[in-house]
C-alpha positions as CSV (number, residue, x, y, z in Angstrom):
1,M,-193.1,50.7,58.8
2,G,-192.0,50.4,55.0
3,N,-189.3,52.8,56.1
4,V,-188.3,51.2,58.6
5,M,-187.7,47.8,57.0
6,S,-186.3,50.1,53.8
7,T,-183.5,51.2,56.1
8,R,-182.8,47.9,57.8
9,K,-182.2,46.4,54.2
10,A,-179.9,49.3,53.5
11,I,-177.9,48.6,56.2
12,I,-177.4,45.0,55.6
13,V,-176.5,45.3,52.1
14,S,-173.8,48.5,53.4
15,I,-172.7,45.6,56.0
16,I,-172.3,43.1,53.3
17,L,-170.4,44.9,50.7
18,I,-168.5,46.4,53.5
19,A,-167.3,42.8,54.8
20,G,-166.6,41.7,51.0
21,C,-164.5,44.9,50.4
22,G,-162.5,44.1,53.5
23,F,-161.5,40.8,52.1
24,L,-160.6,41.9,48.9
25,W,-158.7,45.8,49.8
26,S,-156.8,44.3,53.1
27,S,-153.2,43.2,52.5
28,P,-152.2,40.1,54.3
29,G,-148.1,41.4,54.6
30,N,-149.3,44.6,56.9
31,V,-150.9,44.9,59.7
32,P,-154.2,47.2,60.0
33,R,-154.0,50.8,62.1
34,T,-157.2,52.0,60.9
35,G,-160.8,51.1,60.5
36,V,-164.0,52.0,59.1
37,G,-167.6,50.3,59.5
38,L,-170.8,50.5,60.0
39,K,-173.6,49.9,63.2
40,G,-176.7,49.0,63.7
41,G,-179.0,48.0,66.5
42,V,-182.2,48.9,68.7
43,F,-182.2,51.6,71.1
44,G,-184.0,52.8,74.2
45,I,-184.0,55.7,76.7
46,P,-184.7,55.0,80.4
47,N,-187.9,56.7,81.7
48,Q,-185.7,58.4,84.9
49,L,-183.4,60.1,82.1
50,L,-186.1,60.9,79.6
51,D,-188.2,62.6,82.3
52,L,-185.4,65.1,82.1
53,F,-186.6,66.3,79.0
54,V,-190.6,65.5,79.1
55,Y,-192.8,65.6,82.0
56,E,-194.9,62.8,80.7
57,H,-194.4,60.2,78.0
58,P,-195.9,57.2,76.7
59,E,-193.2,54.0,76.5
60,I,-190.9,55.0,73.5
61,R,-187.9,52.9,71.5
62,G,-186.7,52.3,67.9
63,E,-183.5,52.0,66.3
64,V,-179.9,53.6,66.0
65,Y,-177.5,53.6,62.9
66,A,-174.0,55.0,63.3
67,F,-170.6,55.3,60.8
68,E,-167.2,54.3,63.2
69,I,-163.5,54.8,62.5
70,R,-161.3,52.6,64.5
71,S,-157.5,53.5,65.1
72,Y,-155.2,50.7,66.4
73,G,-151.9,50.4,67.9
74,A,-148.9,48.6,67.1
75,R,-150.2,45.2,67.0
76,G,-153.8,46.3,64.7
77,P,-156.5,44.4,65.7
78,K,-155.0,42.6,68.4
79,S,-154.2,45.5,70.5
80,V,-155.2,45.7,73.8
81,F,-156.3,49.6,73.4
82,S,-157.7,51.2,70.2
83,G,-159.8,54.0,69.7
84,L,-163.5,54.2,68.5
85,Y,-164.7,57.1,66.7
86,S,-168.5,57.1,65.9
87,L,-171.1,59.4,64.2
88,E,-174.3,58.4,65.3
89,Y,-177.9,58.8,64.4
90,S,-181.1,57.3,66.8
91,R,-184.7,57.5,66.5
92,M,-187.6,56.5,68.7
93,R,-191.3,56.7,68.5
94,G,-194.2,56.2,70.5
95,E,-198.2,56.7,70.6
96,G,-199.7,58.0,73.9
97,P,-199.8,60.6,76.7
98,W,-197.6,63.7,76.3
99,R,-196.5,66.9,78.3
100,D,-193.6,68.8,78.4
101,E,-194.3,70.5,81.8
102,Q,-196.5,69.9,84.6
103,S,-198.7,72.9,84.1
104,H,-199.3,72.3,80.8
105,R,-201.6,70.3,79.4
106,R,-201.5,66.5,78.1
107,L,-201.5,65.7,74.6
108,E,-202.7,62.4,73.3
109,G,-201.2,61.3,70.2
110,T,-197.8,60.6,68.2
111,G,-194.0,61.4,69.1
112,E,-190.7,61.1,68.0
113,I,-187.2,61.8,69.7
114,T,-184.3,61.6,67.4
115,Q,-180.2,62.0,68.5
116,I,-177.3,62.8,66.5
117,N,-174.2,62.3,68.5
118,I,-170.4,62.4,68.3
119,T,-168.0,60.5,70.7
120,A,-164.7,59.5,71.4
121,T,-164.0,55.9,72.8
122,I,-161.2,54.1,74.8
123,I,-161.9,50.0,74.2
124,M,-160.1,47.8,76.2
125,S,-159.7,43.9,74.4
126,L,-159.4,41.3,76.9
127,F,-157.1,38.3,75.3
128,P,-157.3,40.1,71.8
129,R,-155.1,37.6,70.4
130,L,-157.8,35.2,70.1
131,P,-160.3,35.5,66.9
132,V,-163.1,35.8,69.3
133,H,-162.3,37.7,72.5
134,P,-164.5,39.7,75.3
135,Y,-164.2,44.0,75.5
136,F,-165.2,46.8,77.2
137,G,-165.0,50.6,76.8
138,A,-165.7,54.1,78.3
139,G,-166.0,57.5,76.0
140,I,-167.5,61.3,76.0
141,G,-169.3,63.3,73.2
142,I,-171.7,65.8,72.3
143,G,-175.2,65.1,70.8
144,R,-178.2,67.2,69.6
145,V,-181.7,65.0,71.0
146,S,-184.9,67.0,69.2
147,I,-188.1,66.0,70.3
148,W,-191.3,66.3,68.7
149,Y,-195.3,65.5,69.1
150,E,-198.6,66.3,68.1
151,G,-201.8,65.3,69.8
152,T,-205.3,66.9,70.7
153,Y,-206.6,67.6,73.9
154,T,-210.2,68.9,74.6
155,D,-211.1,72.2,76.4
156,E,-213.6,73.7,78.5
157,L,-216.5,73.9,75.8
158,G,-215.8,70.4,75.1
159,T,-214.2,71.1,71.6
160,Q,-211.2,69.3,70.3
161,I,-207.8,70.9,69.5
162,T,-204.7,69.8,67.9
163,D,-201.3,71.4,69.3
164,R,-197.8,70.4,68.3
165,Y,-194.5,70.7,70.8
166,E,-190.8,70.9,69.3
167,N,-187.7,71.4,71.1
168,D,-183.9,71.2,70.2
169,R,-181.0,71.2,72.4
170,F,-177.4,70.1,73.0
171,I,-176.6,67.6,75.2
172,P,-173.0,65.8,76.8
173,V,-172.8,61.9,75.9
174,G,-171.5,59.4,77.9
175,H,-170.8,56.0,76.2
176,V,-170.1,52.5,78.1
177,P,-169.7,50.0,75.4
178,I,-169.3,45.8,76.2
179,G,-169.1,43.5,73.8
180,I,-167.7,40.4,71.3
181,A,-165.0,40.9,69.1
182,I,-164.6,38.4,66.1
183,N,-161.5,38.8,64.2
184,F,-161.4,37.4,61.0
185,K,-157.6,37.8,60.0
186,N,-157.1,41.4,61.0
187,R,-159.2,42.1,57.6
188,V,-162.7,42.5,59.2
189,T,-163.5,42.8,62.2
190,A,-167.3,42.2,63.3
191,R,-169.0,43.1,67.0
192,I,-172.2,42.1,69.3
193,E,-172.4,44.9,71.2
194,G,-174.9,46.5,73.8
195,G,-174.1,49.3,76.0
196,F,-175.1,52.9,77.2
197,K,-174.6,56.0,75.2
198,N,-177.5,58.2,76.7
199,G,-179.9,55.1,76.7
200,F,-179.6,51.8,76.1
201,Y,-179.0,50.0,72.9
202,L,-178.1,46.4,71.7
203,G,-176.8,45.5,67.9
204,G,-174.3,44.9,65.7
205,A,-171.6,46.3,63.3
206,V,-169.0,45.5,61.0
207,T,-165.2,47.2,60.6
208,I,-162.9,47.0,57.4
209,N,-159.3,47.5,58.6
210,F,-156.6,48.7,56.3
C-alpha cells in the first residue's frame, strides 16, 4: 500500500511540474506542433478477456501510468486530428483462487498481472477551438503481459504445498479513448479520459505543448 501511495505522489508532483514548465517554456507567438506528458488512472481487465489467459482467478484491479507524445496539425492543439503515441505500464493485483488450466490444481494465494505496451492512436477532437471540448480516437499497438501468482494447495495426504506460476507473452493492443480536453492557451492540455486498452481505464493526463 505504501508503494502505491508513493507512486501516486510522484505522479502528482510530476504532473504539477510539467504543467508549470509548460507555461514557462511555451512561446505565445508560436503554434505548438508537439507535446509531451504523463497519464495516470485506475485500470481493470474484464473477466471475459482475462479468462483467455488464466482459467480461474479472483477479481483484480490496479493502476495505469503512461508517458505520452502528441503530434498536432497546422492549428496545433486546436486541430481536429492529432496523433497520440504512448508508452504505458499497468499493474493489477488480486487475492483468492488461481488456476492457469482446468486440469491443474487450484492455488489459494495472491497474484499480479502487469502490462507494458506501446500504441499509436489517432485522436479526433469535436469543436477543438473551444477551450473545453470532447474527443475520441482509435489506435493499435503491441504489448507484453506478465502473469504471476503464488499460493497453496492440499494434496491427497493432507499436506499443504506452496506452488508458483509465471507466464510472459506478447499480445496485440487495441486502444479506444473517449474524453474531455481542456486547452490552456495552447500551452498545456489537460484531459479527463476513459476508454479501453486491453482493459478498461479511467484517469487524467497533462501535456506540455511546444
